[in-house]
C-alpha positions as a Markdown table, in Angstrom:
| # | Residue | x | y | z |
|---|---|---|---|---|
| 1 | Unk | 0.0 | 0.0 | 0.0 |
| 2 | Unk | 1.5 | 3.3 | -1.1 |
| 3 | Unk | 1.6 | 6.0 | 1.5 |
| 4 | Unk | 2.4 | 9.7 | 1.0 |
| 5 | Unk | 3.1 | 11.9 | 4.0 |
| 6 | Unk | 3.3 | 15.7 | 3.6 |
| 7 | Unk | 5.0 | 18.0 | 6.0 |
| 8 | Unk | 6.2 | 21.6 | 6.1 |
| 9 | Unk | 3.0 | 23.5 | 6.0 |
| 10 | Unk | 2.3 | 26.4 | 8.4 |
| 11 | Unk | 1.6 | 30.1 | 8.8 |
| 12 | Unk | 3.8 | 32.6 | 7.0 |
| 13 | Unk | 3.6 | 36.2 | 6.1 |
| 14 | Unk | 3.2 | 37.4 | 2.6 |
| 15 | Unk | 6.5 | 37.5 | 0.8 |
| 16 | Unk | 7.9 | 34.6 | 2.9 |
| 17 | Unk | 8.9 | 31.1 | 2.0 |
| 18 | Unk | 8.0 | 27.6 | 3.0 |
| 19 | Unk | 9.3 | 24.2 | 1.8 |
| 20 | Unk | 6.8 | 21.3 | 1.7 |
| 21 | Unk | 8.0 | 17.7 | 1.7 |
| 22 | Unk | 6.3 | 14.5 | 0.6 |
| 23 | Unk | 7.8 | 11.3 | 1.8 |
| 24 | Unk | 6.7 | 8.1 | 0.1 |
| 25 | Unk | 6.6 | 4.7 | 1.8 |
| 26 | Unk | 8.5 | 3.1 | -1.1 |
| 27 | Unk | 10.7 | 4.1 | -4.0 |
| 28 | Unk | 9.4 | 7.1 | -5.9 |
| 29 | Unk | 11.2 | 5.8 | -9.0 |
| 30 | Unk | 8.2 | 3.4 | -9.4 |
| 31 | Unk | 5.9 | 6.3 | -10.1 |
| 32 | Unk | 5.5 | 7.8 | -13.5 |
| 33 | Unk | 5.4 | 11.2 | -11.8 |
| 34 | Unk | 4.6 | 13.1 | -8.7 |
| 35 | Unk | 3.1 | 16.4 | -8.0 |
| 36 | Unk | 1.5 | 18.9 | -5.7 |
| 37 | Unk | -2.1 | 20.1 | -5.8 |
| 38 | Unk | -3.9 | 22.6 | -3.6 |
| 39 | Unk | -7.4 | 23.3 | -2.6 |
| 40 | Unk | -8.6 | 26.6 | -1.2 |
| 41 | Unk | -11.9 | 26.9 | 0.7 |
| 42 | Unk | -14.8 | 26.9 | -1.8 |
| 43 | Unk | -12.6 | 26.1 | -4.7 |
| 44 | Unk | -11.7 | 23.0 | -6.7 |
| 45 | Unk | -8.4 | 21.2 | -6.2 |
| 46 | Unk | -5.9 | 22.4 | -8.7 |
| 47 | Unk | -2.5 | 21.3 | -10.0 |
| 48 | Unk | 0.4 | 23.4 | -8.6 |
| 49 | Unk | 3.4 | 21.6 | -10.0 |
| 50 | Unk | 4.4 | 18.2 | -11.3 |
| 51 | Unk | 7.6 | 16.3 | -11.9 |
| 52 | Unk | 8.0 | 13.2 | -14.0 |
| 53 | Unk | 10.3 | 10.3 | -13.4 |
| 54 | Unk | 12.5 | 11.7 | -16.1 |
| 55 | Unk | 12.7 | 15.0 | -14.3 |
| 56 | Unk | 10.5 | 17.1 | -16.5 |
| 57 | Unk | 8.5 | 19.7 | -14.6 |
| 58 | Unk | 5.4 | 21.8 | -15.2 |
| 59 | Unk | 3.8 | 24.5 | -13.1 |
| 60 | Unk | 0.5 | 26.4 | -12.8 |
| 61 | Unk | 0.9 | 29.8 | -14.3 |
| 62 | Unk | 0.0 | 31.4 | -11.0 |
| 63 | Unk | 3.2 | 29.9 | -9.3 |
| 64 | Unk | 5.7 | 30.0 | -12.2 |
| 65 | Unk | 8.9 | 31.8 | -11.1 |
| 66 | Unk | 8.0 | 31.5 | -7.4 |
| 67 | Unk | 7.6 | 27.7 | -6.7 |
| 68 | Unk | 10.1 | 24.9 | -7.5 |
| 69 | Unk | 9.4 | 21.2 | -7.4 |
| 70 | Unk | 12.2 | 18.8 | -7.0 |
| 71 | Unk | 12.8 | 15.2 | -6.0 |
| 72 | Unk | 15.4 | 13.3 | -4.0 |
| 73 | Unk | 15.2 | 9.7 | -5.2 |
| 74 | Unk | 17.5 | 8.4 | -2.5 |
| 75 | Unk | 15.2 | 9.8 | 0.2 |
| 76 | Unk | 12.0 | 8.9 | -1.7 |
| 77 | Unk | 10.9 | 12.5 | -1.2 |
| 78 | Unk | 9.5 | 15.2 | -3.4 |
| 79 | Unk | 9.7 | 18.9 | -2.3 |
| 80 | Unk | 7.9 | 22.1 | -3.2 |
| 81 | Unk | 9.9 | 25.2 | -2.5 |
| 82 | Unk | 7.5 | 28.1 | -2.3 |
| 83 | Unk | 8.9 | 31.7 | -2.4 |
| 84 | Unk | 7.3 | 35.1 | -2.5 |
| 85 | Unk | 4.2 | 33.7 | -1.0 |
| 86 | Unk | 0.9 | 35.5 | -1.5 |
| 87 | Unk | -2.4 | 35.4 | 0.4 |
| 88 | Unk | -3.9 | 33.6 | -2.6 |
| 89 | Unk | -1.5 | 30.7 | -2.0 |
| 90 | Unk | -3.4 | 29.9 | 1.1 |
| 91 | Unk | -4.8 | 26.4 | 0.7 |
| 92 | Unk | -4.4 | 22.7 | 1.8 |
| 93 | Unk | -1.6 | 21.3 | -0.3 |
| 94 | Unk | -1.7 | 17.7 | -1.3 |
| 95 | Unk | 1.0 | 15.4 | -2.6 |
| 96 | Unk | 0.1 | 13.2 | -5.6 |
| 97 | Unk | 1.7 | 10.3 | -7.3 |
| 98 | Unk | 0.6 | 8.4 | -10.3 |
| 99 | Unk | 1.1 | 5.1 | -12.1 |
| 100 | Unk | -1.8 | 3.0 | -13.3 |
| 101 | Unk | -3.8 | 5.1 | -10.8 |
| 102 | Unk | -3.4 | 8.0 | -8.4 |
| 103 | Unk | -2.2 | 8.2 | -4.8 |
| 104 | Unk | -2.8 | 11.1 | -2.4 |
| 105 | Unk | -1.4 | 12.3 | 0.8 |
| 106 | Unk | -3.5 | 13.6 | 3.7 |
| 107 | Unk | -2.7 | 17.3 | 2.9 |
| 108 | Unk | -0.9 | 20.0 | 4.8 |
| 109 | Unk | -2.3 | 23.5 | 5.5 |
| 110 | Unk | -0.5 | 26.5 | 4.2 |
| 111 | Unk | -1.7 | 29.9 | 5.4 |
| 112 | Unk | -0.3 | 33.1 | 4.1 |
| 113 | Unk | -1.1 | 36.2 | 6.1 |
| 114 | Unk | -1.2 | 39.6 | 4.3 |
């Protein structure tokens, strides 16, 4: 059973930074790709960033130039470095992995105060 555990969320002032981590219970090399999604109150869950097993990345337009997704295969962990945070980045952030299906973490709250 695949488990994804997020950490690193919290409360930060606008303009600040946070780094989210997603630790997988097994090798992340097994997945075709991994990513981060977020869901703000009253809104649909949206893709924030994704990284494939080959290292290709893509980002939502709203976070390009501010967020960076990366992976450490040896630690079975994917990261999301978030800089220049804005109040509109406030949401629950979910780790996602996919191969033949999708797997989700439990989510971590990010709150950006203005």
